[in-house]
Every structure is written in C-alpha cells, then in structure tokens.
N, C-alpha and C positions, 0 to 999 in steps of 0.2 A: 909707240902706243900701249905696249904693255907697261912702260914705265912710269907715263901718266896715269894709266889706271890704277896701278900699285898705291901710287902718290893719294890718288882720290880716295883709296878705300882706307889708307892709312889716316887723312884726315878725318874720315867720318868715323873712325874707331876712335880718335884721340876726342873728337867732340862728344861723343857718346859717353866716353868716360869722365868727360869734364862735367856733363851734365848729370850723370848718375851721382859725383862727387856733391856736386851744388844741391842735389836734392835729396841727398842723404838723410832721413828721419833721425833726430836726437832719440837716443833710447836710453832706458831705465836700466841701472847696473843689474839688477836681478833679472832681466831680459835678455841681455844680450849676452853672446858666447863667451865661456870663460877663456882667460889667458890672450883675448883678442883687445885691440884698441877700441876705445866707445867714444863717441859723441856723446855727452851728456846735455840733458837739457836745462837750461838756465830760466827757469820758470818760477815766479811767485804764484803758487797754485791759489785756488778759491779758499777761503778761509784764513788766509796769511793775515796775522793782524799787523797794522800798522800804528805805533804809540807816537801822537802828535801831541805837542805841548804848544799854548799859544804863545806867542813872542810878547806879547804887552796885553795889558788890561782892556775889557769890551766894555762899554756900556751900552745894555741892550736897549734897542729903539725899535727896530721894526724887522719885519721877515724880509729875506734878501739883503741885510746887513753884510757885507764883507769881511771876514777874518782871514787871520793869518798865522801860519806856526810852522814848527820843522819837526822832523823825527827825532827823537830822542834815544831810540833803539836802532841797530841795525838790521836789515833784511838780506838774509842769504839764501842763496839758491845752490844746493849741494855743497861745495865748498866755497864759492864766490861771493863777495859780498856785492851785492847789485844795488841796494840802496844805503848808503853811509849815513851815520848820524849827522845832522844838522840839514838835511835835505828838506827845501823850502817845499810847503803845501798850502794851497789856497782853498779856501771855501768859503760858506755863508750860513747865516741862521736862517734854517728851513721853516721852525714852525715855534710860535710861542701860545703856550696853553695857560689859559687863565685859571687859577686855582679855583678849587671847589668852593659850595658855599660854606661848608663844613671848617674846610681851612680858613677860609675868611673871617668866620666868626671866632674862632679859637685864636686868629692872629689879633683881632680886635680887643678880646679879653686880655691878649698881653700887651696891649697897646700898640700894635702893629696893624697900620691900616692898608700896607702895602706887602703883603705876604708875598713870598718868592714864586714868579711863573717859572713853569717847566719850559726850558729851551732846548730845542732840539737842534743839532748842527748837521750840516753837510759837508765833506772835502770832495772837490771834484778834480783837483790837478795836482800832479805832483812834478816840481821843477828840480831835474839833475843839474849837478854842478856846471856840466857841459852847455847848459842852456837848453837842453832836450825837455819837451813838455811831454808829459803822459796822463791822459785822460784816466780818472780814479772813479771805480763804480764802487763803492763801499757802503757798509752798515756800520753804523757807530754802535758800539755795544752799551746798553742802556746803565751798565754799572758805572762805566766811565764819567769822565767830566769833573775830575777830584784833582787837589793839588796833591802829587805823588811822593813817597820817599822809598830809599832803599832801607829795609830793616834786615840787619844781620843777626846771627846769633850771638849770645852774649861773649865778648872776649875774654878767655881764662888763659892763663899760662899753661902751657901742655909741652910736654918734652918730646924731642925727636923733629927731625928734618920734615917728617911727613905732614905734622900739623902746621909746620910753619909754611910749606908750600901752598897749602891751602888758605892759610891768613894770607899770604901776599896775593893770591889770585881775588879772594874778597876785598882786600884795599885796592886792586887795581880796578874792580869792578866798580867799587864805590866812586873812584876818582874819575871812570868812564862816566858815569852815570852824572857827577858835580861838573864835569866838562861840558856835557850836552845841555845840561841847565843853565849855563853861564850864558848861552843866548837869550836868554829870557831876560826882559827889561825890568829892572830891580824898581819899585816904585819908591823906594826910599821911606826913610822915617816918618817925615812930614807927611808925606802921600799917607802913610798907615796909619797915622793919626789922623788924618782928615777923613779917611774912610771909615775910622772907628766912631767917630762923631756922627757922620751921617747915619751910621748903622743904627744909632739911637734913636733916630727921629721916628715919629709914628708913619710919615709920609716920606719915601724916599726914591731913587733911582735903584735899579737893579744892574750889577756888575757881575763879568766871569773875569775870575783874576788871573794876572799873567802866571803862566806858569802852570795852569789848568791842562791836564793831560786827558785826552780821548784816545781811545782804541778802536780803531776801524777795520773790521774786515773785510778783504777782498770779496767783491760778488762777481768780479771777473779775473780770470788770470792776467798777467802782464808777462810777456815774452821778452827775455833779455839774450835770445840767441842759444847758441851751443858752446860747448865747451870740449876739446878733444883731450882723452886722457889715454895713456898708454897702459898697458897690463902691469909695468913696473909701478905706475902711481896708484893702481887699483889693488895691489896686492896686499898692501897695510889696513885695507878696511875690514873693520870686523875683528881685528887682532886684539890681543889682551890690552887693554886700557892701561895709559900711563898710572902708575901708582900714586895716588891720592891726588884723584884730579879734580877740577871743578867744573861743572858743566852749566849751560845756560839754556834753559827749557821754558816753554808756556805750557800752563795747565790745560790739558783736554777736559778733564772730569771737574765738573763745578763740585764744590764741597762747603758744607755749612753745618757748623757744629749742632745746630739744632736738630738736623734729620740725620746726618752721617752716622753709621755704626760701624764697630769694630770688625774689621775683616772686609768691607767694601773695597772694589777694587778702583785703584786710581791709576790714570796716566797722563804722560807729559810727552811733549814732543820736543825735540833739540833745537833752538832757536839760532845756535851758532854751531859751526863743525869744531870738532875737537881734533886737535893735532898732537903729534909726541915729535916735535922738533919741527921737520919736514914732511913728516908722515901722516897722512889723513887717516884716522882710525874710525871717526863716526861723521859723516857728512850730516849737514844741515836735516830735518825730517825724520831722524831716525826716532824710534819709540823708545820711552823707558816706562817701564810699568811697575807698580807695587800696591799695597793697599792701605788703609786707615788702623793704624796701632792703637789709637786712644780718641773717644769723642765725648765730650761733656757738655750738654747743651747750658745755656744761661739760666740763672735761677732769679728768684726774687730777692731781697735784700742785697741787690747789686754784685750777686756773685756772677762773673763773667765767663762765655763759653770757654773751652779748650779743644784744641785740635792737633793730633800729631801724626805723621805719616812716614811711611819709609818705602822706598823702592828697590826692587828686588832681581830686576831682569832689563836688560837693554837689547832692543831689535834693531840693527841695522837694515838698510834694504834690502839684502839678501835674505832677510826673514828667519837667521838663526839667532835663536837667543843666548843671549851671555850673562850668565849669573853675576850680580853684583851686590855689595852691601853699600847702600847709598843712604843718603839724610838731608833734609833741607837744612840749608846753609844761609839763605837770605832770600827776600822776597819783596817784591814792590807791594805798598799798602798806601791808602790815603791817609792823609795827617788826621783826618777825624776818626780813622779806626782805632789810633791808639794802640797798634800791633806791637808786640814784641815776641822774640824766640828766646828760649832757653838754650843753654849750651849743648840740647841734644836735639834741636830742631823744633821742640814742640811749639805751638801758637796760642797766645793767648791774648784776649782785649786787655790793656792795660787801663785802669781807672785813673783819670789824670787826677792830680793833687789840688787842681784848681777848684775841684767841687767842695773842699773846705772853707776856701776862700769866699767863694761866692754865697756858698750857706751862711757863714758868718756876716758877711755884709747884707745880707736880707734880714738876720737875726737883730744886726745892730739897728737898721733903719726902723724896724717894727718896734723894737724897744724904745727909739726915740718917740714914736706916736704916743706908746703909751705912757713913757716917762711925762710927756708934754700934758697928758690929759690927766695925770696924777696932781702935776705941778697946777694945772688950771682949777682943779678944784680945792685946791688950797688957797687959790688967790680968788675965790668967787666967780668960776666960770667963765674964763676968758673966752671968746671965740676964735681964736687962732686953730687953725687948721693941722691936722696931723701931715705935713708934707714928707716926713720920713717914711711914713707907713704907705703913701701913695709911691714913692719911688721904690720901695722893696715890691709893691705889688703890679704896679705898671708902667715902672721908668718914667720917662719924659711925661706921658700924658697923666700919670697918677700924681705928678708934681704939680703939674698944670691945673687939674681938677681940684685937689685939695686947697691949693692956693686960691682958686676963686670960690668954691663953695665955703669953705671956712668951717668945715664940719669935722669934729675930733671922732665921732663914732665912726665916719666914712672912711678917714686916715686910718685908724685901728682896724677897720674891716679888710682895708686894701692890704696892711701890713702883714694881718694874721695869714690872708690869702698866700701872699708870696713867700712868706716863711713855710706855710704849709708845701706849697708848691715846689720850692727848694729841696726840701728835705725829702718829700715824695720821689722825686725824679733823680735824686743824687745818692740816697740811701735805702730805699724801701722797692724801688720799682725794679722789674728784671732787668738784669745785666746785660752787656751787648755780647752779640753772637761772633764768632770767628767765620767769617765767609772768604772762600777762596773762589772768586768766579773763574769762568772760563777765559782762558787768554791771558790769566795772571802771570807774569813774569817772574821765574823762580831760579835760585842758584841750588845745584845740587852736587853734594859733595861725594866723591865715589871712594869708598874706602878696601876692603878685601874683596877680592874678586877672583873668578877661574872660569875658563870659557867651558861653557858646557852646552850641548847640541840636546835639545829637549827630545824626549821620546814622543811618539804619535800620542800616547795617553797625556802627555802633559801639555803638549802643543793645542789639543782640543780645549784644555780650560782657559787658553789666552783669549781675550776679547776679539770678536769678528775681525776688527781692523789688523791684530796682529797675524791673522789667516793670508793677509795679501801678500803676494810675492813681492 
C-alpha cells in the first residue's frame, strides 16, 4: 500500500513539474534573474514594420482588387529571424480616392484629364515558407508606396582594415537588397516604352509599378513562441561592440530638413541583431540615440535641403547605455527623392540633370512656334498652327489643339507657358527637402566606443523610452 501511494505521489509531482515547465512564461532579459537560464519571447510587437514589395505591376481597377507581394527586409525577434526575406504577403486595394477639383483643373491645364488617384492598400495575410498562414493587422505608412533604392555614402578610398570592414558590410547589404528585389517581375524595355507612351496620353489608365515598396506597421503582435537561452549565451549581451560594426536600424524619430533644428534628439531601433562571431552583442529592439548635427531647409532658386545626424549611445535591453561614435552609412530612399549621402553621412536631395534636358526641349519647341510665326509673316501670313508651342505647353493635347485650330498666336502662347513653367519649376522654385519618415531603414556605422554606465543625472536626459527596463 505504501509503495503504490509513494508512486502516486511521485507521478503527481512529475505532472506538476511538467505543467509548470509547459506554462512557464517567456520573460524579458531585463526582468529575469541574472545568471539564470531564460526563456525569451519571440514576438513581433506592435509597431514592427514590414517592408513589402509588389511582385508585379498592378492596373488600378476597383476596390477589393487583390494584390500580391513579398517582404524585402527580414523581421527579427530578439536574435532569431522569424520572417525571412521573400515571405509571401497578400492584400487588396482598400480605397480609391478621386482627385480634388483643384488637382483636376491643374491636370487639365497640363494636358492631363486623368490625374492620379490616391490608392490605399491593405495587407491581410503572411504566408511563411512552411505554408503556415498568419493573419495580418497592419497600418500602411502614408509615406510609403514608392519604388525604393538603397543609398550609401560616397565610396572613397580609405586606408586601414576598419574602413574595409564597413565597406564589405555595405556591399553585402546592397547585395541582399538586390537579391530581395530579384523576385520582382521585370517589365522589360518594350513594356517600359509602352508605359511611357501611355503616360503621355491625356486619358490613360493608372498603374502601380512592380517593385513599389509599402511599409506596414503591425497593429497586433505576432507570437512565434519562445527561445531558451543559457546564462553563457546571455553574458555577451551589452559588451563592447565589435570594432567598426555596421548595424541595421529603423528610424523612430521622423525628421525633415524644413523643421529639424541642430541638437534635436534622434532615436532609432535595431531591426537586426548584432553578433561578434557567434556571440550576441545587441538583440533586435535595442535602441540607438543621437542628435541632429546640421539641418538646412530648402530655399528658392532650387536650393535643396540638407540634413546630418549622428548617434552617441546604444541602449540594449538591460537599459545600460553604451557610448558610441556612429554615423549614417546608408539609407533607403524613394527613387523620386534623388537622395545622396556624402562621405560623412550627410544627406541632401540631389537635383537631377534631366532638368536641363527638359527645359531645353521646352525652349526648342517654343522657339519653333515663334520661328514659324516669323516665317509666315515673311510669306504673307500662312495659317499654319504653332504645333511646337502646343507640344511645349500641353504635350499631346497642345499638339492636337494647335493642329486643329491652326492659330499661330495660340501656339506661341502655349509655348511661352510651357517654357515659363519649366524654368520656374526647375530653376526658380523652392528646392526639395530631405525627409526621413518614421520606420525608414538605415545603416549605421559604429566607430570608436567605450562602455559607460551613465550616472542618474545623464540617464534623466534620455528619452522616456530609454528609461524603460
């Protein structure tokens, strides 16, 4: 009797232990007991952004129209990749907003009777490689919906293995971006030529280009389970950073050269963990803080804005800040932003050289109309229209109108309008601002550093987020 009773007690004890192990909650590294093994939650938290590129061109037709894309940046939870590059994402067109009356009127004046409508996109499902489908609850960032590119600092020959290490890391990042975009269906030269011809028509369909990247923030977390880490695996977190590292981060503080001021605080969050060999130094979610070093707003006469930032401290999950000297080495930007980075990480909107070509074409077409007018006067006043002026002012519509009306003064007026508009927009108007929106992907190079536990007086100067354990 005693033997069976002891066995029953033993079975009950083992079952209780198993239940306790099964229901053990994942913990944060900052809240667990030091020196103990830990179970870390692998969770994509609220606000985690997904970068999704459309696989192929979409002709905008109606609300509810399905769309398909794939992720072009990985998602990490602590030190594990939970959503790899190339993960399939499905969605739909959620809303199509008609242009305002003012925009329609301006479009008509420019020979465009179908100005672009605002198209809102929703993504509703993530399809992992194993076929597992995860419902998505996301909010698409309003600044996204662009064809993106990775812009790096100017390549300059620098001596020393340190700079070579960062250059190699930047090249690897560029290769990863190019590999991620290879899944986009290339439309081909003939298709692009056809699309260009269609874009010149006054009435035309609207398309969303293949490779257009949308950034969608999670509104509900996604749980990928837990990860068990031993004390030996945790001991390297927060130690001195590897010399001349390149870290991947997402901007938390939106910046605009028109409103930013020197000394403004800047914060970013690591989107990928940083390893030194096999040792985890900084998990994803660690924060890096700095400030604006220089900000210059755009001005008239087409002077573009400038923005320069630097980072001075990194805060791992334990909340102990580490002093660093870090600068911007690369950033994702829309192709229409024409952004460039100098050798020290300063950003500026570059002025495209095509402005000289387009203005020169407008001048040549307008000159044709005036020359025809002069020739016609010499010939006794022919009624031939100023087609060149019409093309300069209103593209295809201008050509058709001047051909039908056959009015030299009308063609000259159209040509003068086209030239004045081109000169103003390309040489007189205010230049382009440098805009770094929230969740813009960045590459930050780490230089000299030294671990420093900040005194309470300095800790109080950190942002409120930095005070969280």
